[in-house]
N, CA and C atoms as an extended XYZ file, in Angstrom:
534
Properties=species:S:1:pos:R:3:atomname:S:1:resname:S:1:resid:I:1 pbc="F F F"
N       127.239       18.007      -48.878 N   MET     1
C       128.460       18.021      -49.649 CA  MET     1
C       128.459       16.817      -50.566 C   MET     1
N       128.997       17.009      -51.771 N   SER     2
C       129.058       15.889      -52.698 CA  SER     2
C       130.247       16.053      -53.631 C   SER     2
N       130.647       14.941      -54.191 N   SER     3
C       131.710       14.903      -55.193 CA  SER     3
C       131.268       13.937      -56.280 C   SER     3
N       131.303       14.415      -57.520 N   THR     4
C       130.892       13.609      -58.654 CA  THR     4
C       132.022       13.582      -59.662 C   THR     4
N       132.339       12.399      -60.180 N   GLY     5
C       133.427       12.274      -61.149 CA  GLY     5
C       132.939       11.706      -62.468 C   GLY     5
N       133.860       11.676      -63.424 N   THR     6
C       133.558       11.104      -64.730 CA  THR     6
C       134.055        9.665      -64.780 C   THR     6
N       133.649        8.932      -65.791 N   ARG     7
C       134.083        7.531      -65.907 CA  ARG     7
C       135.588        7.416      -66.096 C   ARG     7
N       136.174        8.356      -66.835 N   SER     8
C       137.625        8.307      -67.045 CA  SER     8
C       138.380        8.868      -65.854 C   SER     8
N       137.658        9.400      -64.862 N   ASN     9
C       138.236        9.891      -63.612 CA  ASN     9
C       139.231       11.034      -63.828 C   ASN     9
N       139.019       11.859      -64.855 N   ASN    10
C       139.915       12.986      -65.079 CA  ASN    10
C       139.247       14.317      -64.741 C   ASN    10
N       138.043       14.289      -64.184 N   ASN    11
C       137.318       15.505      -63.879 CA  ASN    11
C       136.386       15.224      -62.700 C   ASN    11
N       136.154       16.233      -61.875 N   ALA    12
C       135.251       16.083      -60.735 CA  ALA    12
C       134.497       17.382      -60.523 C   ALA    12
N       133.298       17.257      -59.973 N   LEU    13
C       132.497       18.402      -59.583 CA  LEU    13
C       132.287       18.302      -58.080 C   LEU    13
N       132.775       19.280      -57.349 N   LEU    14
C       132.653       19.326      -55.901 CA  LEU    14
C       131.574       20.343      -55.553 C   LEU    14
N       130.611       19.954      -54.728 N   THR    15
C       129.532       20.864      -54.354 CA  THR    15
C       129.326       20.852      -52.853 C   THR    15
N       128.883       21.978      -52.344 N   ALA    16
C       128.503       22.113      -50.936 CA  ALA    16
C       127.280       23.017      -50.893 C   ALA    16
N       126.278       22.616      -50.130 N   MET    17
C       125.047       23.396      -50.056 CA  MET    17
C       124.520       23.348      -48.628 C   MET    17
N       124.155       24.498      -48.105 N   TYR    18
C       123.519       24.585      -46.802 CA  TYR    18
C       122.105       25.109      -47.022 C   TYR    18
N       121.125       24.334      -46.620 N   ARG    19
C       119.721       24.728      -46.768 CA  ARG    19
C       119.128       24.918      -45.374 C   ARG    19
N       118.279       25.910      -45.248 N   PHE    20
C       117.578       26.095      -43.987 CA  PHE    20
C       116.124       26.431      -44.272 C   PHE    20
N       115.277       25.981      -43.365 N   MET    21
C       113.852       26.270      -43.441 CA  MET    21
C       113.393       26.679      -42.049 C   MET    21
N       112.707       27.788      -41.997 N   LEU    22
C       112.167       28.286      -40.747 CA  LEU    22
C       110.710       28.625      -41.014 C   LEU    22
N       109.805       28.070      -40.211 N   GLY    23
C       108.405       28.254      -40.537 CA  GLY    23
C       107.490       28.416      -39.353 C   GLY    23
N       106.248       28.699      -39.681 N   TRP    24
C       105.178       28.849      -38.719 CA  TRP    24
C       103.967       28.099      -39.251 C   TRP    24
N       103.346       27.297      -38.377 N   TYR    25
C       102.161       26.531      -38.756 CA  TYR    25
C       100.967       26.957      -37.911 C   TYR    25
N        99.802       26.939      -38.534 N   TYR    26
C        98.537       27.211      -37.863 CA  TYR    26
C        97.740       25.922      -37.839 C   TYR    26
N        97.210       25.563      -36.673 N   LEU    27
C        96.422       24.342      -36.510 CA  LEU    27
C        94.934       24.694      -36.564 C   LEU    27
N        94.240       24.437      -37.696 N   PRO    28
C        92.817       24.792      -37.797 CA  PRO    28
C        91.935       23.843      -36.992 C   PRO    28
N        90.651       24.144      -36.949 N   GLU    29
C        89.685       23.392      -36.140 CA  GLU    29
C        89.369       22.001      -36.689 C   GLU    29
N        89.796       21.654      -37.905 N   VAL    30
C        89.490       20.331      -38.441 CA  VAL    30
C        90.276       19.240      -37.725 C   VAL    30
N        91.226       19.628      -36.903 N   SER    31
C        92.027       18.641      -36.185 CA  SER    31
C        91.198       17.986      -35.083 C   SER    31
N        91.486       16.709      -34.826 N   ASP    32
C        90.862       16.028      -33.699 CA  ASP    32
C        91.951       15.294      -32.920 C   ASP    32
N        91.547       14.367      -32.085 N   ARG    33
C        92.491       13.689      -31.212 CA  ARG    33
C        93.474       12.812      -31.983 C   ARG    33
N        93.061       12.235      -33.112 N   HIS    34
C        93.915       11.308      -33.852 CA  HIS    34
C        94.467       11.885      -35.153 C   HIS    34
N        93.857       12.928      -35.671 N   PHE    35
C        94.283       13.513      -36.945 CA  PHE    35
C        94.486       15.012      -36.767 C   PHE    35
N        95.651       15.494      -37.191 N   ARG    36
C        95.953       16.915      -37.104 CA  ARG    36
C        96.430       17.408      -38.472 C   ARG    36
N        95.919       18.559      -38.873 N   MET    37
C        96.377       19.201      -40.102 CA  MET    37
C        96.848       20.601      -39.739 C   MET    37
N        98.022       20.958      -40.214 N   ALA    38
C        98.561       22.288      -39.956 CA  ALA    38
C        98.952       22.920      -41.287 C   ALA    38
N        98.658       24.211      -41.414 N   MET    39
C        99.032       24.963      -42.616 CA  MET    39
C        99.852       26.163      -42.183 C   MET    39
N       100.778       26.572      -43.053 N   GLY    40
C       101.598       27.711      -42.692 CA  GLY    40
C       102.504       28.138      -43.822 C   GLY    40
N       103.589       28.782      -43.439 N   ALA    41
C       104.557       29.284      -44.414 CA  ALA    41
C       105.964       29.070      -43.885 C   ALA    41
N       106.888       28.875      -44.804 N   LEU    42
C       108.295       28.665      -44.470 CA  LEU    42
C       109.149       29.708      -45.171 C   LEU    42
N       110.196       30.138      -44.513 N   ALA    43
C       111.270       30.878      -45.178 CA  ALA    43
C       112.296       29.812      -45.556 C   ALA    43
N       112.565       29.686      -46.840 N   ASP    44
C       113.419       28.621      -47.369 CA  ASP    44
C       114.645       29.263      -48.009 C   ASP    44
N       115.809       28.960      -47.493 N   GLY    45
C       117.031       29.574      -48.015 CA  GLY    45
C       118.088       28.555      -48.367 C   GLY    45
N       118.987       28.946      -49.244 N   ALA    46
C       120.091       28.082      -49.658 CA  ALA    46
C       121.337       28.936      -49.871 C   ALA    46
N       122.478       28.410      -49.454 N   LEU    47
C       123.771       29.055      -49.640 CA  LEU    47
C       124.787       27.962      -49.921 C   LEU    47
N       125.497       28.087      -51.014 N   GLY    48
C       126.486       27.067      -51.347 CA  GLY    48
C       127.171       27.372      -52.651 C   GLY    48
N       127.796       26.338      -53.192 N   GLY    49
C       128.495       26.527      -54.451 CA  GLY    49
C       128.972       25.218      -55.033 C   GLY    49
N       129.521       25.325      -56.229 N   ALA    50
C       130.063       24.170      -56.941 CA  ALA    50
C       131.406       24.557      -57.536 C   ALA    50
N       132.313       23.578      -57.609 N   TYR    51
C       133.631       23.812      -58.183 CA  TYR    51
C       133.948       22.680      -59.145 C   TYR    51
N       134.273       23.027      -60.390 N   ASN    52
C       134.637       22.065      -61.419 CA  ASN    52
C       136.163       21.995      -61.479 C   ASN    52
N       136.736       20.813      -61.274 N   THR    53
C       138.195       20.689      -61.237 CA  THR    53
C       138.828       20.784      -62.617 C   THR    53
N       138.022       20.652      -63.666 N   GLN    54
C       138.551       20.822      -65.014 CA  GLN    54
C       138.692       22.319      -65.281 C   GLN    54
N       139.797       22.726      -65.869 N   ASN    55
C       140.049       24.136      -66.114 CA  ASN    55
C       139.003       24.681      -67.082 C   ASN    55
N       138.326       25.769      -66.688 N   SER    56
C       137.326       26.390      -67.547 CA  SER    56
C       137.249       27.871      -67.214 C   SER    56
N       136.381       28.614      -67.905 N   ASN    57
C       136.239       30.044      -67.690 CA  ASN    57
C       135.680       30.346      -66.301 C   ASN    57
N       134.667       29.632      -65.874 N   ASN    58
C       134.051       29.795      -64.551 CA  ASN    58
C       134.113       28.459      -63.809 C   ASN    58
N       135.239       28.120      -63.187 N   PRO    59
C       135.307       26.823      -62.506 CA  PRO    59
C       134.447       26.763      -61.244 C   PRO    59
N       134.147       27.910      -60.642 N   ALA    60
C       133.335       27.933      -59.420 CA  ALA    60
C       132.015       28.643      -59.697 C   ALA    60
N       130.957       28.152      -59.066 N   GLN    61
C       129.634       28.751      -59.206 CA  GLN    61
C       129.019       28.915      -57.826 C   GLN    61
N       128.531       30.097      -57.543 N   ALA    62
C       127.871       30.355      -56.265 CA  ALA    62
C       126.390       30.041      -56.385 C   ALA    62
N       125.799       29.589      -55.295 N   ARG    63
C       124.368       29.325      -55.240 CA  ARG    63
C       123.806       30.071      -54.023 C   ARG    63
N       122.817       30.904      -54.272 N   LEU    64
C       122.211       31.688      -53.208 CA  LEU    64
C       120.747       31.930      -53.566 C   LEU    64
N       119.842       31.576      -52.658 N   SER    65
C       118.414       31.797      -52.918 CA  SER    65
C       117.658       31.922      -51.604 C   SER    65
N       116.524       32.587      -51.675 N   LEU    66
C       115.634       32.751      -50.533 CA  LEU    66
C       114.213       32.819      -51.078 C   LEU    66
N       113.294       32.053      -50.482 N   SER    67
C       111.911       32.056      -50.960 CA  SER    67
C       110.939       31.916      -49.799 C   SER    67
N       109.687       32.241      -50.075 N   VAL    68
C       108.587       32.057      -49.131 CA  VAL    68
C       107.754       30.897      -49.659 C   VAL    68
N       107.567       29.868      -48.828 N   ASP    69
C       106.899       28.641      -49.247 CA  ASP    69
C       105.630       28.398      -48.439 C   ASP    69
N       104.463       28.263      -49.086 N   PRO    70
C       103.300       27.742      -48.376 CA  PRO    70
C       103.574       26.279      -48.014 C   PRO    70
N       103.110       25.871      -46.837 N   ALA    71
C       103.423       24.523      -46.362 CA  ALA    71
C       102.203       23.892      -45.701 C   ALA    71
N       102.186       22.568      -45.717 N   VAL    72
C       101.125       21.814      -45.060 CA  VAL    72
C       101.766       20.636      -44.333 C   VAL    72
N       101.159       20.272      -43.215 N   ARG    73
C       101.638       19.121      -42.446 CA  ARG    73
C       100.426       18.342      -41.953 C   ARG    73
N       100.468       17.011      -42.134 N   LEU    74
C        99.405       16.120      -41.682 CA  LEU    74
C        99.999       15.101      -40.717 C   LEU    74
N        99.344       14.889      -39.580 N   ASP    75
C        99.765       13.896      -38.590 CA  ASP    75
C        98.570       13.019      -38.254 C   ASP    75
N        98.806       11.709      -38.196 N   TRP    76
C        97.739       10.768      -37.898 CA  TRP    76
C        98.244        9.770      -36.865 C   TRP    76
N        97.592        9.713      -35.718 N   ASP    77
C        97.916        8.761      -34.652 CA  ASP    77
C        97.047        7.524      -34.818 C   ASP    77
N        97.674        6.347      -34.777 N   PHE    78
C        96.933        5.092      -34.889 CA  PHE    78
C        97.713        4.005      -34.158 C   PHE    78
N        97.126        2.833      -34.075 N   HIS    79
C        97.751        1.690      -33.390 CA  HIS    79
C        97.809        0.490      -34.332 C   HIS    79
N        98.867       -0.265      -34.228 N   VAL    80
C        98.986       -1.578      -34.857 CA  VAL    80
C        99.166       -2.549      -33.696 C   VAL    80
N        98.104       -3.286      -33.400 N   GLY    81
C        98.119       -4.106      -32.197 CA  GLY    81
C        98.121       -3.188      -30.986 C   GLY    81
N        99.144       -3.328      -30.146 N   ARG    82
C        99.279       -2.466      -28.978 CA  ARG    82
C       100.311       -1.366      -29.191 C   ARG    82
N       100.933       -1.350      -30.374 N   MET    83
C       101.991       -0.369      -30.627 CA  MET    83
C       101.405        0.940      -31.169 C   MET    83
N       101.620        2.061      -30.453 N   PRO    84
C       101.149        3.345      -30.956 CA  PRO    84
C       102.100        3.888      -32.032 C   PRO    84
N       101.538        4.361      -33.137 N   LEU    85
C       102.322        4.905      -34.241 CA  LEU    85
C       101.760        6.270      -34.622 C   LEU    85
N       102.611        7.100      -35.191 N   THR    86
C       102.183        8.387      -35.747 CA  THR    86
C       102.750        8.501      -37.139 C   THR    86
N       101.883        8.750      -38.106 N   LEU    87
C       102.292        8.951      -39.487 CA  LEU    87
C       102.312       10.450      -39.759 C   LEU    87
N       103.430       10.940      -40.299 N   HIS    88
C       103.596       12.364      -40.608 CA  HIS    88
C       103.763       12.531      -42.115 C   HIS    88
N       103.167       13.571      -42.661 N   TYR    89
C       103.430       13.988      -44.038 CA  TYR    89
C       103.543       15.502      -44.042 C   TYR    89
N       104.580       16.014      -44.675 N   ALA    90
C       104.778       17.460      -44.779 CA  ALA    90
C       105.205       17.790      -46.202 C   ALA    90
N       104.717       18.906      -46.722 N   ALA    91
C       105.076       19.348      -48.074 CA  ALA    91
C       105.144       20.869      -48.109 C   ALA    91
N       106.043       21.380      -48.943 N   ALA    92
C       106.178       22.825      -49.133 CA  ALA    92
C       106.629       23.092      -50.561 C   ALA    92
N       106.094       24.172      -51.132 N   MET    93
C       106.467       24.621      -52.482 CA  MET    93
C       106.657       26.126      -52.440 C   MET    93
N       107.690       26.650      -53.110 N   PRO    94
C       107.905       28.099      -53.070 CA  PRO    94
C       106.853       28.860      -53.878 C   PRO    94
N       106.445       29.979      -53.329 N   LEU    95
C       105.492       30.851      -53.998 CA  LEU    95
C       106.219       31.988      -54.716 C   LEU    95
N       107.131       32.622      -54.018 N   VAL    96
C       107.916       33.718      -54.593 CA  VAL    96
C       109.272       33.748      -53.881 C   VAL    96
N       110.305       34.158      -54.607 N   GLY    97
C       111.624       34.197      -54.008 CA  GLY    97
C       112.603       35.026      -54.813 C   GLY    97
N       113.831       35.061      -54.320 N   LEU    98
C       114.940       35.732      -54.977 CA  LEU    98
C       116.091       34.751      -55.096 C   LEU    98
N       116.832       34.843      -56.188 N   ALA    99
C       117.991       33.971      -56.387 CA  ALA    99
C       119.088       34.749      -57.110 C   ALA    99
N       120.323       34.375      -56.835 N   PHE   100
C       121.465       34.952      -57.544 CA  PHE   100
C       121.816       34.030      -58.702 C   PHE   100
N       121.986       34.610      -59.888 N   SER   101
C       122.381       33.827      -61.052 CA  SER   101
C       123.103       34.734      -62.045 C   SER   101
N       124.307       34.351      -62.454 N   PRO   102
C       124.934       35.116      -63.538 CA  PRO   102
C       124.165       34.878      -64.830 C   PRO   102
N       124.309       35.767      -65.778 N   ASN   103
C       123.703       35.583      -67.081 CA  ASN   103
C       124.514       34.566      -67.865 C   ASN   103
N       123.897       33.957      -68.877 N   TYR   104
C       124.607       32.975      -69.692 CA  TYR   104
C       125.828       33.638      -70.334 C   TYR   104
N       127.013       33.065      -70.116 N   GLY   105
C       128.253       33.592      -70.686 CA  GLY   105
C       128.894       34.693      -69.865 C   GLY   105
N       128.274       35.099      -68.754 N   GLN   106
C       128.818       36.165      -67.929 CA  GLN   106
C       129.732       35.568      -66.860 C   GLN   106
N       130.913       36.114      -66.704 N   SER   107
C       131.854       35.600      -65.712 CA  SER   107
C       131.694       36.347      -64.391 C   SER   107
N       132.143       35.717      -63.318 N   TYR   108
C       132.100       36.355      -62.010 CA  TYR   108
C       133.052       37.548      -61.961 C   TYR   108
N       134.101       37.518      -62.746 N   TYR   109
C       135.020       38.646      -62.842 CA  TYR   109
C       134.274       39.881      -63.357 C   TYR   109
N       133.428       39.682      -64.354 N   GLU   110
C       132.645       40.809      -64.889 CA  GLU   110
C       131.673       41.349      -63.842 C   GLU   110
N       131.079       40.461      -63.063 N   ILE   111
C       130.079       40.886      -62.084 CA  ILE   111
C       130.733       41.635      -60.926 C   ILE   111
N       131.744       41.035      -60.308 N   PHE   112
C       132.271       41.561      -59.057 CA  PHE   112
C       133.445       42.527      -59.235 C   PHE   112
N       134.298       42.339      -60.230 N   SER   113
C       135.448       43.224      -60.403 CA  SER   113
C       135.123       44.431      -61.265 C   SER   113
N       134.378       44.228      -62.333 N   GLN   114
C       134.078       45.323      -63.246 CA  GLN   114
C       132.716       45.961      -62.981 C   GLN   114
N       131.938       45.380      -62.075 N   GLY   115
C       130.630       45.944      -61.754 CA  GLY   115
C       129.622       45.818      -62.885 C   GLY   115
N       129.766       44.821      -63.734 N   ASN   116
C       128.886       44.615      -64.868 CA  ASN   116
C       127.686       43.761      -64.435 C   ASN   116
N       126.743       44.367      -63.721 N   TYR   117
C       125.559       43.650      -63.275 CA  TYR   117
C       124.561       43.549      -64.420 C   TYR   117
N       124.011       42.384      -64.616 N   ASP   118
C       123.085       42.151      -65.716 CA  ASP   118
C       121.946       41.263      -65.228 C   ASP   118
N       121.064       41.829      -64.410 N   HIS   119
C       119.922       41.088      -63.851 CA  HIS   119
C       120.398       39.830      -63.119 C   HIS   119
N       121.377       39.983      -62.218 N   ASN   120
C       121.932       38.835      -61.512 CA  ASN   120
C       121.109       38.422      -60.298 C   ASN   120
N       120.313       39.310      -59.749 N   ILE   121
C       119.364       38.954      -58.699 CA  ILE   121
C       118.004       38.868      -59.390 C   ILE   121
N       117.436       37.669      -59.434 N   VAL   122
C       116.200       37.444      -60.182 CA  VAL   122
C       115.076       37.018      -59.240 C   VAL   122
N       113.865       37.381      -59.603 N   VAL   123
C       112.672       36.952      -58.870 CA  VAL   123
C       112.285       35.572      -59.389 C   VAL   123
N       112.037       34.654      -58.464 N   THR   124
C       111.643       33.296      -58.849 CA  THR   124
C       110.180       33.062      -58.480 C   THR   124
N       109.583       32.136      -59.197 N   SER   125
C       108.183       31.761      -58.979 CA  SER   125
C       108.063       30.267      -59.292 C   SER   125
N       106.894       29.673      -59.103 N   PRO   126
C       106.744       28.262      -59.477 CA  PRO   126
C       106.958       28.005      -60.967 C   PRO   126
N       106.906       29.031      -61.794 N   PHE   127
C       107.105       28.858      -63.234 CA  PHE   127
C       108.588       28.876      -63.602 C   PHE   127
N       109.394       29.720      -62.948 N   SER   128
C       110.828       29.783      -63.256 CA  SER   128
C       111.651       28.871      -62.357 C   SER   128
N       111.122       28.506      -61.188 N   ALA   129
C       111.856       27.652      -60.257 CA  ALA   129
C       110.899       26.664      -59.596 C   ALA   129
N       110.422       25.646      -60.340 N   PRO   130
C       109.510       24.666      -59.719 CA  PRO   130
C       110.273       23.793      -58.718 C   PRO   130
N       109.785       23.774      -57.498 N   GLU   131
C       110.449       23.025      -56.433 CA  GLU   131
C       109.394       22.341      -55.572 C   GLU   131
N       109.793       21.260      -54.923 N   LEU   132
C       108.910       20.538      -54.013 CA  LEU   132
C       109.759       19.905      -52.921 C   LEU   132
N       109.400       20.189      -51.690 N   HIS   133
C       110.045       19.579      -50.529 CA  HIS   133
C       108.968       18.764      -49.824 C   HIS   133
N       109.226       17.456      -49.628 N   GLN   134
C       108.226       16.633      -48.946 CA  GLN   134
C       108.889       15.590      -48.062 C   GLN   134
N       108.144       15.204      -47.033 N   MET   135
C       108.629       14.225      -46.067 CA  MET   135
C       107.459       13.351      -45.649 C   MET   135
N       107.703       12.062      -45.569 N   ILE   136
C       106.733       11.137      -44.991 CA  ILE   136
C       107.503       10.282      -43.998 C   ILE   136
N       106.976       10.182      -42.783 N   ALA   137
C       107.701        9.477      -41.724 CA  ALA   137
C       106.720        8.821      -40.763 C   ALA   137
N       107.221        7.815      -40.055 N   VAL   138
C       106.454        7.099      -39.037 CA  VAL   138
C       107.222        7.170      -37.725 C   VAL   138
N       106.503        7.547      -36.655 N   ASP   139
C       107.069        7.547      -35.304 CA  ASP   139
C       106.673        6.265      -34.596 C   ASP   139
N       107.652        5.572      -34.019 N   LEU   140
C       107.432        4.371      -33.220 CA  LEU   140
C       107.802        4.697      -31.782 C   LEU   140
N       106.912        4.462      -30.838 N   ARG   141
C       107.202        4.735      -29.440 CA  ARG   141
C       107.532        3.416      -28.732 C   ARG   141
N       108.797        3.315      -28.304 N   LEU   142
C       109.280        2.126      -27.606 CA  LEU   142
C       110.097        2.545      -26.388 C   LEU   142
N       109.823        1.965      -25.245 N   TRP   143
C       110.609        2.164      -24.023 CA  TRP   143
C       110.817        3.645      -23.695 C   TRP   143
N       109.757        4.438      -23.713 N   LYS   144
C       109.773        5.863      -23.394 CA  LYS   144
C       110.586        6.705      -24.382 C   LYS   144
N       110.927        6.138      -25.519 N   HIS   145
C       111.652        6.858      -26.569 CA  HIS   145
C       110.824        6.828      -27.847 C   HIS   145
N       111.041        7.789      -28.711 N   THR   146
C       110.362        7.829      -29.996 CA  THR   146
C       111.402        7.710      -31.096 C   THR   146
N       111.237        6.711      -31.941 N   PHE   147
C       112.118        6.495      -33.083 CA  PHE   147
C       111.348        6.880      -34.354 C   PHE   147
N       112.024        7.523      -35.282 N   THR   148
C       111.401        7.968      -36.523 CA  THR   148
C       112.142        7.383      -37.705 C   THR   148
N       111.390        6.883      -38.673 N   ILE   149
C       111.967        6.427      -39.933 CA  ILE   149
C       111.073        6.958      -41.052 C   ILE   149
N       111.712        7.415      -42.129 N   GLY   150
C       110.909        7.973      -43.197 CA  GLY   150
C       111.692        8.310      -44.447 C   GLY   150
N       111.033        9.018      -45.328 N   TYR   151
C       111.583        9.433      -46.620 CA  TYR   151
C       111.572       10.948      -46.689 C   TYR   151
N       112.656       11.521      -47.197 N   LEU   152
C       112.761       12.958      -47.398 CA  LEU   152
C       113.098       13.201      -48.860 C   LEU   152
N       112.217       13.887      -49.566 N   GLY   153
C       112.429       14.192      -50.979 CA  GLY   153
C       112.513       15.696      -51.189 C   GLY   153
N       113.524       16.123      -51.903 N   ASP   154
C       113.740       17.544      -52.148 CA  ASP   154
C       114.071       17.716      -53.629 C   ASP   154
N       113.164       18.304      -54.374 N   ILE   155
C       113.353       18.503      -55.808 CA  ILE   155
C       113.475       19.995      -56.053 C   ILE   155
N       114.635       20.428      -56.531 N   ARG   156
C       114.924       21.846      -56.756 CA  ARG   156
C       115.320       22.046      -58.208 C   ARG   156
N       114.632       22.954      -58.881 N   GLN   157
C       114.955       23.273      -60.273 CA  GLN   157
C       114.849       24.781      -60.449 C   GLN   157
N       115.613       25.300      -61.403 N   MET   158
C       115.531       26.718      -61.698 CA  MET   158
C       115.992       26.944      -63.137 C   MET   158
N       115.285       27.813      -63.842 N   LYS   159
C       115.700       28.223      -65.176 CA  LYS   159
C       115.586       29.742      -65.235 C   LYS   159
N       116.729       30.415      -65.056 N   VAL   160
C       116.796       31.871      -65.103 CA  VAL   160
C       118.047       32.278      -65.870 C   VAL   160
N       117.985       33.423      -66.524 N   ASN   161
C       119.126       33.968      -67.277 CA  ASN   161
C       119.701       32.960      -68.266 C   ASN   161
N       118.847       32.160      -68.881 N   ASN   162
C       119.252       31.141      -69.863 CA  ASN   162
C       120.162       30.069      -69.272 C   ASN   162
N       120.112       29.864      -67.976 N   LEU   163
C       120.856       28.800      -67.292 CA  LEU   163
C       119.860       27.891      -66.581 C   LEU   163
N       120.153       26.596      -66.557 N   LYS   164
C       119.299       25.621      -65.882 CA  LYS   164
C       120.040       25.032      -64.691 C   LYS   164
N       119.292       24.786      -63.619 N   TYR   165
C       119.842       24.181      -62.404 CA  TYR   165
C       118.868       23.102      -61.945 C   TYR   165
N       119.378       21.906      -61.678 N   HIS   166
C       118.577       20.791      -61.178 CA  HIS   166
C       119.314       20.172      -60.000 C   HIS   166
N       118.599       19.959      -58.905 N   HIS   167
C       119.180       19.311      -57.723 CA  HIS   167
C       118.090       18.441      -57.106 C   HIS   167
N       118.278       17.133      -57.140 N   TYR   168
C       117.296       16.196      -56.615 CA  TYR   168
C       117.916       15.445      -55.441 C   TYR   168
N       117.194       15.397      -54.331 N   THR   169
C       117.650       14.656      -53.158 CA  THR   169
C       116.553       13.685      -52.746 C   THR   169
N       116.918       12.435      -52.601 N   HIS   170
C       116.022       11.415      -52.067 CA  HIS   170
C       116.778       10.752      -50.920 C   HIS   170
N       116.269       10.922      -49.706 N   GLY   171
C       117.006       10.434      -48.557 CA  GLY   171
C       116.146        9.664      -47.584 C   GLY   171
N       116.812        8.896      -46.753 N   ILE   172
C       116.163        8.161      -45.676 CA  ILE   172
C       116.309        8.989      -44.401 C   ILE   172
N       115.216        9.147      -43.714 N   LEU   173
C       115.187        9.939      -42.492 CA  LEU   173
C       115.172        8.985      -41.305 C   LEU   173
N       116.155        9.136      -40.408 N   LEU   174
C       116.235        8.348      -39.185 CA  LEU   174
C       116.322        9.323      -38.014 C   LEU   174
N       115.524        9.096      -36.979 N   GLY   175
C       115.540       10.002      -35.839 CA  GLY   175
C       115.263        9.284      -34.530 C   GLY   175
N       115.619        9.970      -33.438 N   TRP   176
C       115.422        9.426      -32.104 CA  TRP   176
C       115.197       10.585      -31.144 C   TRP   176
N       114.108       10.529      -30.376 N   ARG   177
C       113.798       11.553      -29.385 CA  ARG   177
C       113.670       10.908      -28.019 C   ARG   177
N       114.058       11.630      -27.021 N   LEU   178
C       113.906       11.146      -25.638 CA  LEU   178
C       112.494       11.326      -25.157 C   LEU   178
């Protein structure tokens, strides 16, 4: 969830987005005791929307997409002194997907009330929707617990129906496992 305002504070954009990724990885024979590489695929989905508080023709915008993403994950176990560490890197990019997008100048009233569909469900590819999801993290094992610290980067872009969408997330990943 986010809220963005203008400098004069007379307008705001409220957004909410729920993203989910569900995947399967295959561990090939190149893995050994200290280095593991896994390859697989993810189902990557998004559901959300945006609301512009300034009065306009379309103050609310829905966001809905689903894609299939090839993915890779690398894990490396090593030691610094006596402390065991694990370095993780994971990346995924969509290969093909579907997204909902109104056409430029088309209102939601036209789509849903009048049934004026105009290619609103579009096929996406790396050319129309270049995206990259990546994570790099380090696991520290202390006192029978594992603590994780890392970086999570999510770059989402789409250009369909003469509309552009950009969403960039750069976050700090903190975790704790028993």
